C-alpha positions as CSV (number, residue, x, y, z in Angstrom):
1,M,-49.0,41.0,-57.7
2,T,-46.4,44.0,-57.2
3,F,-43.3,44.7,-56.0
4,A,-44.5,46.1,-52.6
5,D,-46.6,43.3,-52.5
6,I,-43.2,40.8,-52.6
7,V,-41.4,43.3,-49.9
8,A,-44.0,42.8,-47.7
9,R,-43.7,39.3,-47.7
10,I,-40.3,38.9,-47.1
11,K,-40.8,41.5,-44.1
12,K,-43.2,39.4,-42.6
13,Q,-41.5,36.1,-43.2
14,P,-37.6,36.9,-43.5
15,I,-36.2,33.0,-42.2
16,G,-38.9,31.4,-45.0
17,F,-37.7,33.5,-47.6
18,A,-33.9,33.2,-46.7
19,F,-34.3,29.2,-46.5
20,G,-36.1,29.2,-49.9
21,L,-33.5,31.3,-51.8
22,I,-30.8,29.0,-49.6
23,C,-32.5,26.1,-51.1
24,L,-33.3,27.7,-54.7
25,L,-29.2,28.2,-54.3
26,S,-28.2,24.9,-53.6
27,A,-30.6,23.2,-56.6
28,G,-29.0,25.4,-59.2
29,W,-25.1,24.5,-57.7
30,L,-26.5,21.0,-57.5
31,Y,-27.4,21.1,-61.0
32,Y,-24.6,22.9,-62.0
33,R,-21.8,20.6,-60.7
34,S,-24.3,17.6,-61.8
35,G,-21.7,16.9,-65.0
36,E,-18.8,16.4,-63.0
37,I,-20.0,14.1,-60.2
38,D,-18.7,11.3,-62.4
39,K,-15.4,13.0,-63.2
40,L,-15.1,13.7,-59.3
41,Q,-15.7,10.1,-58.5
42,A,-13.5,8.4,-60.5
43,D,-10.3,11.0,-59.5
44,Y,-11.9,9.6,-55.6
45,E,-11.5,6.3,-56.9
46,A,-7.7,6.5,-58.4
47,K,-6.4,8.4,-55.1
48,S,-7.7,5.5,-52.9
49,S,-6.4,3.5,-55.5
50,E,-3.0,5.1,-55.1
51,R,-3.3,5.8,-51.3
52,A,-3.5,1.9,-50.9
53,T,-0.6,1.6,-52.8
54,I,1.4,4.0,-50.6
55,V,-0.1,2.8,-47.6
56,S,1.3,-1.1,-49.0
57,N,4.5,0.4,-50.1
58,V,5.4,1.9,-46.6
59,G,4.0,-1.6,-44.7
60,I,6.5,-3.4,-47.3
61,A,9.5,-1.0,-46.7
62,K,10.0,-1.2,-43.3
63,N,12.1,-4.8,-44.1
64,L,14.1,-2.9,-47.1
65,P,17.4,-2.3,-45.6
66,E,17.4,-6.2,-44.7
67,Q,16.5,-6.8,-48.4
68,V,18.7,-4.9,-50.5
69,A,21.6,-6.5,-47.9
70,E,20.3,-9.8,-48.8
71,M,20.0,-9.1,-52.8
72,Q,23.9,-7.8,-52.6
73,G,25.0,-10.8,-50.6
74,F,23.1,-13.2,-53.6
75,T,24.8,-10.4,-56.2
76,K,28.2,-11.1,-54.8
77,E,27.8,-14.9,-54.9
78,F,26.5,-14.9,-58.3
79,E,29.3,-13.0,-59.4
80,S,31.8,-15.2,-57.5
81,R,30.6,-18.1,-59.6
82,L,31.5,-16.5,-63.0
83,V,34.1,-17.5,-64.7
84,R,35.9,-15.0,-67.0
85,A,36.9,-16.2,-70.0
86,G,40.2,-14.5,-70.3
87,Q,41.1,-16.6,-67.4
88,L,42.2,-19.8,-69.2
89,A,44.9,-20.5,-66.4
90,V,42.1,-20.4,-63.6
91,N,39.5,-22.2,-65.4
92,L,41.2,-24.8,-66.4
93,Q,42.4,-25.1,-62.8
94,Y,39.0,-26.2,-62.0
95,F,38.7,-29.0,-64.0
96,Y,42.1,-29.8,-62.2
97,K,40.9,-29.6,-58.6
98,L,37.9,-31.8,-59.9
99,E,40.1,-34.8,-60.9
100,A,41.7,-34.6,-57.9
101,E,38.5,-34.6,-55.5
102,N,37.0,-37.6,-57.9
103,E,40.3,-39.6,-58.6
104,V,39.5,-39.6,-62.0
105,K,41.9,-39.2,-64.6
106,L,41.4,-36.1,-66.9
107,L,42.2,-37.1,-70.5
108,D,41.2,-33.6,-72.1
109,V,39.9,-30.3,-71.4
110,R,39.7,-27.5,-74.0
111,Q,38.1,-24.2,-73.7
112,N,36.7,-23.3,-77.1
113,P,35.9,-20.0,-78.7
114,I,32.5,-18.0,-77.6
115,P,30.0,-18.2,-80.2
116,K,30.0,-14.7,-82.3
117,S,26.0,-14.4,-81.8
118,A,26.2,-15.0,-78.0
119,K,25.8,-11.1,-77.1
120,G,25.0,-9.8,-73.8
121,P,26.9,-9.1,-70.2
122,F,26.8,-13.1,-69.3
123,V,27.3,-15.7,-71.7
124,G,27.7,-19.7,-72.0
125,I,31.4,-20.3,-72.0
126,P,31.9,-24.0,-74.0
127,Y,33.9,-26.2,-73.0
128,N,35.3,-30.0,-74.1
129,V,36.3,-31.9,-71.1
130,N,36.9,-36.1,-71.2
131,V,37.9,-38.1,-68.2
132,Q,37.9,-42.0,-67.5
133,G,37.9,-43.6,-64.2
134,S,35.3,-46.1,-62.8
135,Y,31.5,-45.7,-63.5
136,K,31.8,-44.7,-59.3
137,Q,34.0,-41.7,-59.7
138,V,33.2,-40.5,-63.5
139,M,29.6,-40.1,-62.0
140,A,30.7,-38.5,-58.9
141,F,33.0,-36.2,-61.2
142,L,29.9,-35.2,-63.2
143,Q,27.7,-34.4,-59.9
144,R,30.5,-32.6,-58.8
145,L,30.2,-30.3,-62.1
146,E,27.1,-29.9,-61.9
147,H,26.6,-29.5,-58.7
148,G,30.0,-27.0,-58.1
149,R,31.2,-23.8,-57.6
150,H,30.3,-22.5,-61.5
151,Y,27.0,-22.4,-63.1
152,C,27.1,-25.4,-65.5
153,H,25.2,-26.8,-68.2
154,I,26.1,-29.8,-69.6
155,T,24.8,-29.9,-73.5
156,N,26.8,-33.4,-74.6
157,A,27.6,-36.5,-72.5
158,T,28.7,-39.7,-74.0
159,F,29.7,-42.5,-71.8
160,T,32.0,-45.3,-73.2
161,K,33.0,-48.4,-71.5
162,S,36.8,-47.5,-72.0
163,S,39.2,-50.1,-73.2
164,G,42.2,-48.9,-71.3
165,A,41.1,-49.4,-67.5
166,S,43.7,-47.5,-65.2
167,E,44.6,-50.3,-62.1
168,G,42.4,-48.0,-59.7
169,S,39.2,-48.5,-61.7
170,Q,39.5,-52.1,-62.2
171,Q,39.7,-52.9,-58.5
172,S,36.8,-50.5,-58.2
173,G,34.3,-51.7,-61.5
174,M,34.7,-51.4,-65.3
175,G,36.5,-48.2,-66.6
176,M,34.3,-45.7,-68.2
177,S,35.0,-43.0,-70.5
178,L,32.8,-39.6,-70.4
179,A,33.3,-37.4,-73.2
180,L,31.3,-33.8,-72.0
181,S,30.2,-30.7,-74.1
182,L,29.7,-28.0,-71.6
183,E,29.1,-24.6,-71.0
184,L,29.9,-22.4,-67.8
185,L,28.0,-19.2,-67.3
186,G,30.5,-16.5,-67.4
187,Q,31.4,-13.1,-68.6
188,P,33.3,-12.8,-72.5
């Protein structure tokens, strides 16, 4: 078969030759790109995952302003419940207020120094508190302290029968003394 015979056949069936040439070129291109199929598939899956994340974030973001306002409210509430170590008079006033509300006798309240090992923006400010009253009054004081305005962590509590019970505690039951070691969450 000579070159003239090939040209004659192409002229005789030009459409068939064009399709054959297209098929041959497509097969060569597919063979050349077959090494990239796995890479392209992995890229497609990564972009699909990223798209799903973005769609999810957009759906969640519609409530974002309300959630930001809610978080700011929680932050303000949290900061209002913190104790400032330098405000000794204000801190002690909290215990005197609890004393008046629960009708117990506050024998001693001391703010201890913050340990040197305490680091960070929030630390436990240690206190020693001694109260005296009836069992019911002392327990009410303890409950108010635990669920009160400030975050409280009681590290040690000692109940004892009070020898010098006050007149009010004798009327409502046995006199009790409560010695507490506690920490109020605060800022140094």
